[in-house]
C-alpha positions in Angstrom: 5.0 14.2 -14.4 2.1 16.7 -13.9 -0.7 17.9 -16.2 -1.7 21.5 -16.0 -5.3 22.8 -16.4 -5.0 23.6 -20.1 -3.9 20.1 -20.9 -6.8 18.6 -18.9 -9.4 21.0 -20.3 -8.3 21.1 -23.9 -8.1 24.0 -26.2 -10.1 27.2 -25.4 -13.3 27.5 -27.5 -13.5 30.1 -30.2 -15.4 33.4 -29.7 -18.2 32.4 -32.0 -18.5 28.8 -30.7 -22.1 28.0 -29.4 -22.5 28.2 -25.7 -23.6 24.8 -24.3 -25.7 24.3 -21.1 -22.6 22.8 -19.5 -20.5 25.9 -20.2 -23.2 28.2 -18.9 -23.4 26.4 -15.6 -19.6 26.2 -15.2 -18.2 28.2 -12.3 -16.0 31.2 -13.4 -13.4 29.7 -11.0 -13.6 26.2 -12.6 -10.3 24.4 -11.8 -9.1 21.0 -12.7 -6.7 19.6 -10.1 -3.3 18.7 -11.6 -2.2 15.1 -11.6 1.1 13.1 -11.4 2.3 9.7 -12.4 3.6 7.5 -9.5 6.2 4.8 -10.2 4.9 1.4 -8.9 7.4 -0.9 -7.2 5.5 -3.9 -8.6 6.0 -2.7 -12.2 2.6 -4.3 -12.8 3.6 -7.8 -11.8 1.6 -9.7 -9.2 -1.7 -8.8 -10.7 -4.1 -11.0 -12.6 -4.2 -10.4 -16.4 -7.8 -9.0 -15.9 -6.6 -6.3 -13.4 -6.3 -2.8 -14.8 -2.8 -2.5 -13.4 -1.5 -5.7 -14.9 1.8 -4.8 -16.7 1.5 -1.1 -15.8 4.6 0.5 -14.1 2.9 3.8 -13.2 -0.5 5.0 -11.9 -1.9 8.5 -12.3 -3.2 10.2 -9.2 -4.7 13.6 -8.6 -3.1 16.2 -6.3 -4.8 16.5 -2.8 -7.6 18.9 -2.3 -9.5 20.3 0.6 -12.1 17.5 0.1 -9.4 14.9 0.5 -8.4 16.6 3.8 -12.1 16.3 4.9 -11.9 12.5 4.2 -8.7 12.1 6.2 -10.1 14.0 9.2 -13.6 12.5 9.2 -14.2 11.0 12.7 -16.7 8.5 11.2 -14.3 7.2 8.6 -11.4 7.1 11.0 -13.4 5.2 13.5 -14.4 2.7 10.8 -10.7 2.5 9.7 -11.6 3.4 6.1 -10.3 7.0 5.8 -7.1 6.0 3.9 -9.1 3.7 1.7 -11.6 6.4 0.7 -8.8 8.9 0.2 -6.9 6.6 -2.1 -10.0 5.8 -4.1 -10.7 9.6 -4.4 -7.2 10.5 -5.8 -6.7 7.6 -8.2 -7.7 9.0 -11.7 -8.7 5.6 -13.2 -11.9 4.8 -11.4 -11.7 1.2 -12.6 -8.8 0.8 -10.2 -9.9 0.2 -6.6 -7.4 0.9 -3.8 -8.4 -2.3 -2.0 -7.3 -4.3 -5.1 -3.8 -2.8 -5.2 -0.7 -4.5 -3.8 0.4 -3.1 -0.4 3.7 -1.9 -1.8 1.9 0.0 -4.6 -0.5 1.6 -2.1 2.5 2.7 -0.1 4.1 4.4 -3.1 0.8 6.3 -3.8 0.5 7.4 -0.2 4.1 8.7 -0.1 3.7 10.6 -3.4 0.4 12.1 -2.3 1.9 13.2 1.0 4.9 14.9 -0.7 2.7 16.7 -3.2 0.3 17.9 -0.5 2.6 18.9 2.3 6.2 18.5 1.2 8.9 15.9 1.9 9.6 16.8 5.5 7.6 14.7 8.0 8.1 15.4 11.7 6.5 13.0 14.2 6.8 11.9 17.8 9.2 9.0 18.4 9.8 7.0 21.6 13.3 5.7 22.1 13.2 1.9 22.4 16.1 2.0 24.9 15.3 4.7 27.4 11.7 5.4 26.4 12.4 9.1 26.1 9.9 10.8 23.7 11.0 13.4 21.2 10.4 14.7 17.7 12.1 13.2 14.7 12.1 14.5 11.2 11.9 12.0 8.3 12.9 12.9 4.7 10.2 11.4 2.5 12.5 11.6 -0.5 14.6 8.9 1.1 12.6 6.0 -0.4 13.8 2.4 -0.4 12.2 0.6 -3.3 12.2 -3.2 -3.4 11.3 -4.7 -6.7 10.0 -8.2 -7.1 12.7 -10.8 -8.0 12.7 -14.5 -8.5 15.6 -16.6 -7.2 15.9 -19.9 -9.1 17.5 -21.5 -6.0 14.2 -21.1 -4.2 12.3 -22.9 -7.0 10.0 -20.0 -7.4 7.9 -19.3 -10.5 5.2 -16.9 -11.5 1.8 -18.3 -12.4 -0.6 -17.0 -15.1 -2.8 -15.6 -12.5 -0.1 -13.4 -11.0 0.5 -15.7 -8.0 3.8 -17.5 -7.1 4.5 -21.2 -6.9 7.2 -23.1 -5.0 7.9 -26.4 -3.1 8.4 -26.5 0.6 11.9 -27.8 1.5 10.8 -30.2 4.3 7.2 -31.3 3.6 7.9 -31.2 -0.2 4.3 -29.9 -0.7 3.8 -27.6 -3.7 2.4 -24.2 -2.4 0.9 -21.4 -4.5 0.7 -18.1 -2.7 -0.4 -14.6 -3.6 0.9 -11.1 -2.8 -1.3 -9.3 -0.2 -3.4 -6.5 -1.4 -5.1 -3.6 0.4 -8.2 -5.7 1.1 -6.1 -8.4 2.7 -4.3 -5.8 4.9 -7.6 -4.4 6.0 -8.9 -7.9 6.8 -5.8 -8.8 8.9 -5.9 -5.5 10.8 -9.6 -6.0 11.7 -9.0 -9.6 12.6 -6.2 -8.7 15.0 -8.3 -5.9 16.5 -11.3 -8.2 17.1 -9.0 -10.8 18.7 -7.5 -8.2 21.0 -11.0 -7.0 22.0 -12.1 -10.6 22.7 -8.8 -11.3 24.6 -8.0 -14.1 22.1 -4.6 -15.4 21.2 -2.8 -13.3 18.6 -1.8 -15.5 15.6 -0.5 -12.8 13.3 1.9 -15.0 11.4 -0.4 -17.9 10.7 -3.3 -15.6 10.0 -1.2 -14.0 7.3 -0.2 -17.4 5.9 -3.9 -18.4 5.7 -4.7 -15.3 3.8 -1.8 -15.5 1.3 -1.7 -19.2 0.5 -4.0 -20.0 -2.5 -3.4 -23.8 -2.7 -1.4 -26.7 -1.3 -0.8 -29.6 -3.6 -3.6 -28.3 -5.7 -6.1 -28.2 -2.8 -7.9 -24.8 -2.6 -10.3 -25.7 0.2 -9.7 -23.2 3.1 -10.0 -26.1 5.6 -7.1 -27.9 4.0 -5.0 -24.8 3.8 -5.7 -23.9 7.4 -4.8 -27.3 8.6 -1.5 -27.1 6.6 -0.7 -23.7 8.1 -1.4 -24.8 11.7 1.0 -27.8 11.2 3.6 -26.0 9.1 7.1 -27.0 10.2 9.4 -24.1 11.2 11.8 -24.8 8.3 8.9 -24.5 5.8 7.6 -21.4 7.6 10.9 -19.6 7.3 11.3 -20.7 3.7 7.9 -19.2 2.6 8.7 -16.0 4.5 11.9 -15.8 2.5 10.1 -16.4 -0.7 7.4 -13.8 0.0 10.0 -11.1 1.0 11.8 -11.7 -2.3 8.8 -11.4 -4.6 6.8 -8.8 -2.6 7.4 -5.3 -4.1 7.4 -2.5 -1.6 8.6 1.0 -0.9 9.5 2.3 2.6 10.8 5.4 4.2 13.6 4.5 6.6 15.9 7.0 8.3 18.7 6.8 10.9 17.5 7.6 14.4 19.7 8.7 17.2 18.3 9.4 20.7 19.4 12.7 22.1 19.0 11.4 25.7 20.9 8.1 25.7 22.6 8.0 22.3 20.8 4.8 21.2 20.8 4.4 17.4 18.8 2.4 14.9 16.8 2.7 11.7 13.2 3.8 11.9 10.5 3.1 9.4 7.6 5.6 8.8 4.1 4.1 9.5 1.4 5.0 7.0 -1.7 6.1 8.8 -4.1 9.1 8.6 -1.8 11.1 10.8 0.9 10.8 8.2 -1.0 13.5 6.3 -1.1 16.0 9.1 2.3 17.6 9.7 1.0 20.2 12.2 -0.9 17.8 14.5 
């Protein structure tokens, strides 16, 4: 749903209306960028009651502009890894909503919608075949979205807390665990952590680092030291269980298309990664 300029600017002033200082300084080419409402896979669940998006199933974003393109191509912002973050903050109409506080799946929905309105639904990118390592171009149709909405299976003993987190009991250790859905700030933290470990040639602990970020409490204990110890000693059965729980309640939207290698005939499904290059079809 989009808003045109007349809707956003209001009715035109009458001929005898007094001219204000603001009107005098307004450019004769004054233009208000249209907006659209994006459906959120979370439907507003998974947010604390104090969050602006709690209970909201859509979010209003502004269409991309040349200034947004500047953000996405800024060498400084790209080097710092915050280009997408600045871009999202810029196009979200409600400035009380910070991109870093949005669930990852909701962020993905916004990124896809912004890309389609800015450049269209066709996205051609370079793909390397996992089988023969031949590189070629592949075209994704961004309208082929797969939306996963949060659901709670009673067989998993899952329940939603008042703070928007989820509670369950581990099958082996029998500990009660409360975990949260990862937001943009958590994704940024985990990405930087993995990068720093790689630079320092340290061991990559992607799975346990994610657990330590998403688990809020264990048997009522919120001390990070207790949580970290629990994660480091988490039995495989409990680990698989919490992954299953998270996958079920985590809302998300992905672009997945069928890939077939022209060189060797290998076939599999491919998922579109969401980076700054996602917004540049001609690069």
